[in-house]
N, C-alpha and C positions, 0 to 999 in steps of 0.2 A: 244572771242570778243575783239575788239579794245577798247571798252569802259571799263575803269577800274571799274566803279560801278557795272558792271555785275558780278564781282568777290567778291562783298561784302557779308558778312554773317551778317544777321540781327538777333538780339536777342530782342524779344518782351516780355514785362512784363505786365501781366494782373492783374487787381484789382478785388478782389472778390466782389460779390454783397453785398450791405449793408443790404438787407432784404432777407429772405428766398424766393427762387424762383425768385429773382431779376436778372437783367442782369449783366453779367460779362463784364467789359469794359477794353479797352487797356489803361494802365497807361502811358506807354512810350516805347521807343525803343532805341537800341544802335546798332552800326555796327562795323565790323572789316574787314579790307581789306586783302583778300588773296593775291592780287598782291603785297602788302607791304611785306608779309611773303616771297614771292618768290624773291623779290628784295634784301631783307636783308639776305636771306638764313638762317632764324632762326625760331625756334618754339617760341610760346608765352605762356609759362607755367603759367604766372601770370600777365595778362593784365588788366588794369583798363580802362573801357569804360564809356564815358559820357552817361547818360540816359536822353533822350530828350522827352518831351511830344508832343502832336499833334500840338501845336501852336509854337513849336520850342524852348520852354524854357528848360533850364537845370534844372532837378528835382532831380538829384542824380547821383550815379555812380554804376557800377557793375563790379565785377571781373570775368574774364573768363580764361579758359585755352584752347588753340588751338594748337595741336601738329600735326606734320606730314608734314612739308614743303618739305621734300625729296619726299614724295609721290605726293604732289601737283606738284612739278617740273617734275616728271615722267609723270603725266597725261597731264600737260601743254605742254610737248614736242611733243605730238602726236596729230594730227588733230582729231577732233571728227568725228566719223563715225555714221551717223543717223541710218544706218542699224542695229547697235548694240543696239539701244535703244528699250526697250520693254515697250510700254505703256499699261496700264491696266485700266479697268473701275471698278475694284473691289472697294467696299465701304471702306472708312477709318474705322479703328478700333475705337470703342468708349470705352474708358477706364474710369471707375468710379474713381473719385478723392476724397480724404478725404477733409473735410471742411477746414482744415488748410494748404492745399497744395499750393506750389508756382509753377506756370506753366511757362515754357519757351518754346517758339516755335522758331525753326530755319528755315530760308528759304532764 
């Protein structure tokens, strides 16, 4: 895509429920630009990202490691072929989490 934001990787941090059986909520999110990795031709083995809440406030920072710019460059060099995509309606796996788990979702 020509839109650079389409190549952003988002990291979402969730806050556990304050009461048993309560609702888990999104605490904040951070993002990293894969386009930036391609432009700089560099892996990001220790990148610090701003963690922003739903109202746009800075609430902290998180460290991530994203490696593989050479593989990104290889994929970006070839146009996407929709015929190669296999979509499935298989249900998502439900993994039980320990009470003290930190959950990160990428998308």
